[in-house]
N, C-alpha and C positions, 0 to 999 in steps of 0.2 A: 358228227361222226363220218369220215367219208365214206360211202356207200359202197366204193370198192374192198371195204372191211368188214361186209356186215351182210348176213345172205338171209332174206326172210322169205320163207317156206310161200308156195302157191296159194297154199288154199289161207294161210292166214296173209299176205298181201290181197288177194281177194277180199276176203272178208274187213279188211282196211277200208280197200277202196269203195265197197257201198254199203260202209257205215254199218257194219254188221257185229253183232257183240265178241268180242276175243277177251281170253285172261290169260296173262304173263303165269307162267311159272318156271321156279325157280330150279336149279341141278344137283344144288349140294346136296340136296335130302338124298337123292339117285346115287350119287357117289361116294358121299362121304357118311350120309346119316343114317345107311339100314345096310344089313347084313346080306352078301350075294344068295341066292338068287332073288332074293325077296324084293329087293330093290327092285328088280326091273318091273316084277309085278305090282307095284305099288304106284310106279310111275305111270303105268299103262294105266292102272284104276283112278288115279288123280284125272287123267285127260279125258278117261269116259265119264266121269262125272261133270267137266265142264260141258261134255259134249253133251249129255242127258241134261242138264241146264239151258241149254239153248244157244251155245258159246262155242267160239274154237279153241282150242286149246292152243297155247304158245310157248312149249318149254323152250327155257334160251340155255345156250351153253358155247364156248368156243373150242372148234375144232379147226387144227389144223392150221391158228394162226387166223382163223376168220370166226366173227360171232355169227352165229345162228339164231336168229329169231322164228322159231317154229323146227321141230324137228322130223324127219324122217323116223321109220319105226328101225331101220338101220342105225341110224344118227343115235336113236333111244338107248337100245342096244348096247352100242360102243360106249357110250355115257356111263352105262350101269356095268359094263363088263370089265374095262380097263382098267388096273389096278394104279397104273401111272397116271389115271385122272389129275391134275393139278383141282386144286383150290382158290378161285379168283374172285376176290373182293375188286370192287371200281378202281382202285387204285394199280392193280395187277393189269388192266384190261390193257394197257400200250404194250408192256414189255411181252403181255403173252400174243397179242398180233402182229408185233414187229416180229419176233423169234418163232414163229410159226408153232408155237404150242397149243394145246388141246386142255383145257379144263372144265370144269362143273362152277357155276357162277352162284355164288355169296349173293343175299338179299341184297344187297347195294349195288353190284355187278347187275342183276338183274334187273332192277330197277330203273340204272341207268338205261342199260337195251332196251327195255321196254317203252321208256319216255320217248327216247331216240325214234323208236319204232312208231310212235305215235298210236302206243296200247295205252287205253287210261287206266285200266286195271289190273292187279298183281296179287295173287292171292300164296301165302306162305303159311309157316307154321307160328314162330316167332319170330320177334326182332332182337336184335343186337341192341345191348344197352349201357347203363352207366354200373362199370363193376365194383363189387363191396371194396370196400378201401381205397376209395378212387383219391382220398385226400392224400394219400401215402404212393400210390403209383401212376397216378393221372390216366388210368385205364379205360376208355369209353371207345366203343365199338363205334366204325365208320359209317355204318347204319343212319347213325341220327345226323350227322351233318350232309351225307348225302340226299337223303331224305327232305332236306331242307330246300336241297337244289332244285329239287325235279317235283313237277306236276302230276304225281300216281297217285291211285289211290288205294292203298294198301289193306288189303284182309287181310290180319292175325286175331293170334291168341293172346295178344301184348306180348310181353318181354318174358324170358324166359328167367325163373323163377332163381336162379342162382344169383342173379344181378340185383342190382339196387334198385327197388323199383320206386321208389320216392324220386329218388336224384332223376332217375331216367326219365321221368314225368317231367319234374322241372327242368332239364336240358331240352324237352321235348319242348315245353313252354316257350323257353328263352330262344331258341331255333325259330320259332314261329309255327310248327309244326301241329296243325290241328289233329287232334282225337275225339272219336263219339265213341260212344258206347252202343252198340247192337244189343236191343234187348236187356240192357245191365246198366245200375249207377253206378258201378265198380269197373274198375281195370281188371281185365283178365289175368289170372299167374301162370299162363301156358298151360303146366299140367293140372295147374288146377281152375276152376270157377270164376274164383274170385283171389285177390291180390290184398283186399281190403284198402286198397286206395281208391278214391270217386274218380270220376271224369264230371266236368262241369255238362256235356251234352251226352243227350240217349236218345237215337231214334230206335223204330219199331219195324222197318220195312226195308224190301230194299229201292222200293220209289222215294222214301224217305231221303236214303243215302245221296241216291241220282240227283235229287233237289238240292245238297248240297253239293254237289259236284256241277251242276249249274252255276250256282251261284258263285263260288270259285272262279269259273269259267269268265262270268260275267266281271269281277274285278278282277282277274289278270294278274295283278299284284297283290304281294307279293306272289313269286311263284311258288310254291312248295306242295308237299304232297300232304294227303287226306288219310287218315290211320284211321281204321274202322276194326274198330277192338272187339272180338266176337268170343265169348267164352265159350269152352266146352262145357256140354252139359254134366251136370252134377253126378251123372250117372254112370258117365267117362272118366269121371275126370281121378286123377291119383289120391286114394284116399289121404286126405291134410295131417292124420296126424302123424303114421308113415313119412309122407313126403318131409314134413317138416324134422323127424327125428332121422331119417336118411341125410339132410341136407347138412344137420350138426354135424354128423357124423364124418361125413365128406370134406367139409371145412377145416374140420379139425384135422385129418388126415394132410390135409393140401399142407397145411401149415408144418406140420408137422416133417413132411418130406422136404419143405423148401418149394413147392411149386408156386410158380408166378408168373406173371405177365400172358403171353397167349394162350400156354400150356396148362392153366387154370380151368379156362370151359370146358374143353375136352374131357380133363380129368374128372372135372365136377359131372359132368353128363354120364361118363363112364359107369363112376360110382354109382351114380342115382338109377342107373340099367341093371349093374350086378347086384345093387343091394334090395331091389324092389321084384328080382326076379322077375325081371322086363317089363313091368307093369307101366313104368315111367314111360316105356316107348310106344305101348299101346296107346294109352292120354296122348301121348304127342301124335300118332297117328290119327288120334279121332279130331284131335283137334283139327289139323291139316285139313281132313275129307271134310269138317263142316265150313272150314274157311273156304275153299273151291267149290261149294254149293252155293255156297252164300254168294260168293265173286261173281260167277257166273249169273246168276238170279239180277246181281246187283249194273254187270255188263247188259246184260238185256233192258234193264229199264231203263238204262240212260242212254242205251243205243235208241 
């Protein structure tokens, strides 16, 4: 990616130049995932958690046709406060840069820009994946293929439970993306501690994750990402019975209302938040906080 299209903040550049730990953070959760003004408070909290873990935060966004890796206070406030901020996946980066647009980066766009900047660790909430009813819709998140093309370590709480988790894990295997559970033998379910699906490998410390990262570095090829699946603590997960009941209701309403394609995910997430009186949002934030804390520790161990 041309350097003329990317601005790396002075703090992030200095950290990268001295091999200090850096953690990339997405900006979609700020611009589109939370109500104002709480979104700005959460954005500042997540950056503070990275610093508390001994790493430098690099929140990523596109502003006026330039990709920014690491945001100033004013830039962070702009992302949080501008209602016209677009939502950018990695396929949207070229037109956004060419047209001078501004937007918050999703998992795929953040992972791509972080990888290009040389940041090895990225923390997010949950990944996109294969949607339910894939055999009819062929609906699959761009996150999966992109993670097979960049070499970043992504700390997440699995994939959103509204997706087809077994099919997503199968797709990651097909794409050659490594998945390891952090302190768990089961893949997390985003809002839930466990999706019920097993993982092949389990690690228990940031140092063990860093050792896997170094082994991938030595192998060099195939170049692909490492997913560290970090479950939300049982005490902070959404009540599983409530989750299943509400999700079934939301799926039924989506079918009745003819919701299809890209509209399905925001529809289901909105219904989950509404029908759980905001409990799903709190579980989401608990997962993000835990992932950010762990990512900072992994970045420090790797550095």
